[in-house]
PyMOL CGO cylinders between C-alpha atoms (Angstrom):
from pymol import cmd
from pymol.cgo import CYLINDER

trace = [
    CYLINDER, -59.88, 13.11, 13.42, -58.24, 11.98, 10.07, 0.3, 1, 1, 1, 1, 1, 1,
    CYLINDER, -58.24, 11.98, 10.07, -54.65, 10.71, 9.77, 0.3, 1, 1, 1, 1, 1, 1,
    CYLINDER, -54.65, 10.71, 9.77, -52.58, 13.15, 7.99, 0.3, 1, 1, 1, 1, 1, 1,
    CYLINDER, -52.58, 13.15, 7.99, -51.52, 11.96, 4.50, 0.3, 1, 1, 1, 1, 1, 1,
    CYLINDER, -51.52, 11.96, 4.50, -47.69, 11.46, 4.54, 0.3, 1, 1, 1, 1, 1, 1,
    CYLINDER, -47.69, 11.46, 4.54, -45.55, 11.90, 1.26, 0.3, 1, 1, 1, 1, 1, 1,
    CYLINDER, -45.55, 11.90, 1.26, -45.21, 8.79, -0.34, 0.3, 1, 1, 1, 1, 1, 1,
    CYLINDER, -45.21, 8.79, -0.34, -41.72, 7.77, 0.93, 0.3, 1, 1, 1, 1, 1, 1,
    CYLINDER, -41.72, 7.77, 0.93, -41.85, 8.58, 4.36, 0.3, 1, 1, 1, 1, 1, 1,
    CYLINDER, -41.85, 8.58, 4.36, -42.34, 5.76, 6.69, 0.3, 1, 1, 1, 1, 1, 1,
    CYLINDER, -42.34, 5.76, 6.69, -44.61, 7.02, 9.91, 0.3, 1, 1, 1, 1, 1, 1,
    CYLINDER, -44.61, 7.02, 9.91, -44.16, 5.26, 13.25, 0.3, 1, 1, 1, 1, 1, 1,
    CYLINDER, -44.16, 5.26, 13.25, -47.23, 3.00, 12.70, 0.3, 1, 1, 1, 1, 1, 1,
    CYLINDER, -47.23, 3.00, 12.70, -45.17, 1.28, 10.04, 0.3, 1, 1, 1, 1, 1, 1,
    CYLINDER, -45.17, 1.28, 10.04, -41.65, 1.63, 11.35, 0.3, 1, 1, 1, 1, 1, 1,
    CYLINDER, -41.65, 1.63, 11.35, -40.09, -1.41, 12.76, 0.3, 1, 1, 1, 1, 1, 1,
    CYLINDER, -40.09, -1.41, 12.76, -39.15, 0.13, 16.34, 0.3, 1, 1, 1, 1, 1, 1,
    CYLINDER, -39.15, 0.13, 16.34, -43.12, 0.82, 16.74, 0.3, 1, 1, 1, 1, 1, 1,
    CYLINDER, -43.12, 0.82, 16.74, -44.72, -0.80, 20.10, 0.3, 1, 1, 1, 1, 1, 1,
    CYLINDER, -44.72, -0.80, 20.10, -48.41, 0.52, 19.96, 0.3, 1, 1, 1, 1, 1, 1,
    CYLINDER, -48.41, 0.52, 19.96, -49.90, 1.49, 23.15, 0.3, 1, 1, 1, 1, 1, 1,
    CYLINDER, -49.90, 1.49, 23.15, -53.19, 2.21, 21.65, 0.3, 1, 1, 1, 1, 1, 1,
    CYLINDER, -53.19, 2.21, 21.65, -54.84, 2.57, 18.10, 0.3, 1, 1, 1, 1, 1, 1,
    CYLINDER, -54.84, 2.57, 18.10, -53.32, 6.38, 17.82, 0.3, 1, 1, 1, 1, 1, 1,
    CYLINDER, -53.32, 6.38, 17.82, -49.85, 6.51, 19.98, 0.3, 1, 1, 1, 1, 1, 1,
    CYLINDER, -49.85, 6.51, 19.98, -46.93, 4.22, 21.40, 0.3, 1, 1, 1, 1, 1, 1,
    CYLINDER, -46.93, 4.22, 21.40, -43.16, 4.00, 22.17, 0.3, 1, 1, 1, 1, 1, 1,
    CYLINDER, -43.16, 4.00, 22.17, -40.60, 4.52, 19.74, 0.3, 1, 1, 1, 1, 1, 1,
    CYLINDER, -40.60, 4.52, 19.74, -37.81, 1.87, 20.50, 0.3, 1, 1, 1, 1, 1, 1,
    CYLINDER, -37.81, 1.87, 20.50, -35.20, 3.62, 18.25, 0.3, 1, 1, 1, 1, 1, 1,
    CYLINDER, -35.20, 3.62, 18.25, -32.97, 4.40, 20.83, 0.3, 1, 1, 1, 1, 1, 1,
    CYLINDER, -32.97, 4.40, 20.83, -32.30, 3.50, 24.35, 0.3, 1, 1, 1, 1, 1, 1,
    CYLINDER, -32.30, 3.50, 24.35, -35.40, 4.75, 26.96, 0.3, 1, 1, 1, 1, 1, 1,
    CYLINDER, -35.40, 4.75, 26.96, -34.90, 7.92, 27.55, 0.3, 1, 1, 1, 1, 1, 1,
    CYLINDER, -34.90, 7.92, 27.55, -34.30, 8.71, 31.72, 0.3, 1, 1, 1, 1, 1, 1,
    CYLINDER, -34.30, 8.71, 31.72, -36.84, 10.78, 33.22, 0.3, 1, 1, 1, 1, 1, 1,
    CYLINDER, -36.84, 10.78, 33.22, -36.74, 12.48, 36.72, 0.3, 1, 1, 1, 1, 1, 1,
    CYLINDER, -36.74, 12.48, 36.72, -40.11, 11.37, 39.02, 0.3, 1, 1, 1, 1, 1, 1,
    CYLINDER, -40.11, 11.37, 39.02, -41.89, 13.88, 41.34, 0.3, 1, 1, 1, 1, 1, 1,
    CYLINDER, -41.89, 13.88, 41.34, -39.88, 12.36, 44.21, 0.3, 1, 1, 1, 1, 1, 1,
    CYLINDER, -39.88, 12.36, 44.21, -36.54, 12.82, 42.87, 0.3, 1, 1, 1, 1, 1, 1,
    CYLINDER, -36.54, 12.82, 42.87, -36.00, 9.47, 41.80, 0.3, 1, 1, 1, 1, 1, 1,
    CYLINDER, -36.00, 9.47, 41.80, -34.96, 8.68, 37.90, 0.3, 1, 1, 1, 1, 1, 1,
    CYLINDER, -34.96, 8.68, 37.90, -37.07, 5.70, 35.93, 0.3, 1, 1, 1, 1, 1, 1,
    CYLINDER, -37.07, 5.70, 35.93, -36.52, 5.46, 32.41, 0.3, 1, 1, 1, 1, 1, 1,
    CYLINDER, -36.52, 5.46, 32.41, -39.12, 5.83, 29.54, 0.3, 1, 1, 1, 1, 1, 1,
    CYLINDER, -39.12, 5.83, 29.54, -39.11, 4.79, 25.76, 0.3, 1, 1, 1, 1, 1, 1,
    CYLINDER, -39.11, 4.79, 25.76, -40.70, 8.09, 23.90, 0.3, 1, 1, 1, 1, 1, 1,
    CYLINDER, -40.70, 8.09, 23.90, -43.90, 8.06, 23.28, 0.3, 1, 1, 1, 1, 1, 1,
    CYLINDER, -43.90, 8.06, 23.28, -45.32, 9.27, 19.56, 0.3, 1, 1, 1, 1, 1, 1,
    CYLINDER, -45.32, 9.27, 19.56, -48.09, 9.71, 17.03, 0.3, 1, 1, 1, 1, 1, 1,
    CYLINDER, -48.09, 9.71, 17.03, -49.36, 6.65, 14.70, 0.3, 1, 1, 1, 1, 1, 1,
    CYLINDER, -49.36, 6.65, 14.70, -49.06, 9.41, 11.95, 0.3, 1, 1, 1, 1, 1, 1,
    CYLINDER, -49.06, 9.41, 11.95, -45.06, 10.95, 13.30, 0.3, 1, 1, 1, 1, 1, 1,
    CYLINDER, -45.06, 10.95, 13.30, -41.86, 10.44, 11.45, 0.3, 1, 1, 1, 1, 1, 1,
    CYLINDER, -41.86, 10.44, 11.45, -38.12, 10.82, 12.57, 0.3, 1, 1, 1, 1, 1, 1,
    CYLINDER, -38.12, 10.82, 12.57, -36.20, 10.35, 9.65, 0.3, 1, 1, 1, 1, 1, 1,
    CYLINDER, -36.20, 10.35, 9.65, -34.48, 6.88, 10.96, 0.3, 1, 1, 1, 1, 1, 1,
    CYLINDER, -34.48, 6.88, 10.96, -37.46, 5.02, 10.43, 0.3, 1, 1, 1, 1, 1, 1,
    CYLINDER, -37.46, 5.02, 10.43, -37.15, 1.44, 9.01, 0.3, 1, 1, 1, 1, 1, 1,
    CYLINDER, -37.15, 1.44, 9.01, -40.44, 0.05, 7.33, 0.3, 1, 1, 1, 1, 1, 1,
    CYLINDER, -40.44, 0.05, 7.33, -42.04, -2.99, 8.46, 0.3, 1, 1, 1, 1, 1, 1,
    CYLINDER, -42.04, -2.99, 8.46, -42.73, -3.77, 5.22, 0.3, 1, 1, 1, 1, 1, 1,
    CYLINDER, -42.73, -3.77, 5.22, -38.94, -4.35, 3.59, 0.3, 1, 1, 1, 1, 1, 1,
    CYLINDER, -38.94, -4.35, 3.59, -37.80, -6.93, 6.33, 0.3, 1, 1, 1, 1, 1, 1,
]
cmd.load_cgo(trace, "trace")
């Protein structure tokens, strides 16, 4: 599947300082603290949001500017 072309000034997740790759297609967004998540056994854990490499949130910081 081809990666969609973002607008030229938009920072995609794979070019973001907060992105932590899990695979070639997705990774964790570490922009904010991990989010609480309820497990099936009524226990709570925390998880970073999973994003696609071509996603963008508008709060991204480019790895190329640091």
